[in-house]
N, C-alpha and C positions, 0 to 999 in steps of 0.2 A: 422192418421189424423182424425179429427172430422168434420163431414159434417152435422152439425145441422142447419146451416143457409145457405141461398142461396149465400151469399157473400163468404163463405168458398169454395163453389163449384166453383164460378166464379174465385176466386183467383187461385185455383189449375189449372183450365182450361187455364187461361191466362198464367200461368207460364210454364206448361208442355205440352200444346197442340197447342197453338197459336205461330206462328213464327214471321212474320214480323209485322202484324197488331194485336195489343193486345186489342184494343177497351177499353182502360182504363176508358173512360168516362162512360161506361156501368155499372161499379160497383156502381157509385153514382145513376145512373138511376134506378137501381133495389133495392136501399136502403130501400124503403118502405116494401119490403118483409122480411127484417130482423127483423121486429117487431114480427114475428111469427117463430116458428121452422118449418123447411121444411116439417116435417111429418104432420103438421096440415094445410098446405097451400092447398087450393082447386082451382079448375078450375074457380070458381066464383070469387075468389080473383084476378086471372089473368085477367079475363074479366073486372072486375071493374077498374083495373089498365089500361087496354087497352083503355077503354072508355075515361079516362082522357088523355091518351097519344095521342089519335086520334084528340084531340082538337089542338095539336101542330104539328103533323106530319101526313103523309099519311099512309094509311093502309099497303102499301108495306113496309114502315119503321117499323111499328109495327110488321109485320110478320117477318122481319129480326131479330128484337130484341127478339121476342119470340123464334125464331129458335135458336138464340144464347144460351139462357137459356136451351132450350130443349137439345141441343147438349152437353152443359156443364154437365148437370145432367146425360145424357146417358153415356158420357165418364167416368165420375167418377164411375158410377155403374159398367161399364165394367172393368176399371182399378183395382178396389178394390173388384170385384166380390161380390157386395152387391146390394140389392134392395132398391132403393130410390124412394120416392114419386115424380112423375114428373107431376105437375099440368099444365105444358106447352105443354104436349103431346096432339095432336089432336086439337089444337087451331089455327085457321087461319081465317083471315078476307078477305073479297072479295076486290080484288084490281081493280082499274079502268081498263076497257078494252081499248086496243089500237084500234084505227080506222084504218082498212086496207086502203092502198092507191093504187088505181088501175089507170093505165094509160088510158087516154081518147084515142079514135081512132086517134085524131090529134097528141097527145103526142107520141103514138106508132109509127106513121109514121115518126115523127121527129127523134125519137130514131133510127129507122132503117136507115134513110137517113144519119144521123150523123155517124153511125157505118160503112157506106160504105167508109169513109175516112181512115179506118184502113186496107184496102186491104184484107178483108176477105169475098169477095163477094160470093164465092161459099157456104160458110156456111149460109150466110144470105138468099140467094135465096132458099135454101132447107127449111128454117124455116119461110119464109114469109107467112103471112096469109092475104088473101084478106079481106079488111074491106070495108063494104058498107055504 
């Protein structure tokens, strides 16, 4: 097989490595990369594409899509024992942090009180913390 274009790699990956979810829409998503041979693609090309993509989707989605290409190239390299340029390697964008949710003292007491209804009083008594 000839792996000069990213689309060749993606087709192989979808055919031989993906089972249930083929992500067929991604072939069109990465079509702009087929304007160049894979050997000449640079990380700067990936970042330029990502900046445009970030206008449509979250950074988490961009990271998943980049990971898809990175995996495809790595697996083709492994399967055929060849070294391929992987401009998707070490490219990751900062994702939105999740805000931790802690119980207030009142919510904690309410949770403990509600849990008493399940007849596990001995376990609750040993874990109860005095809240002032």
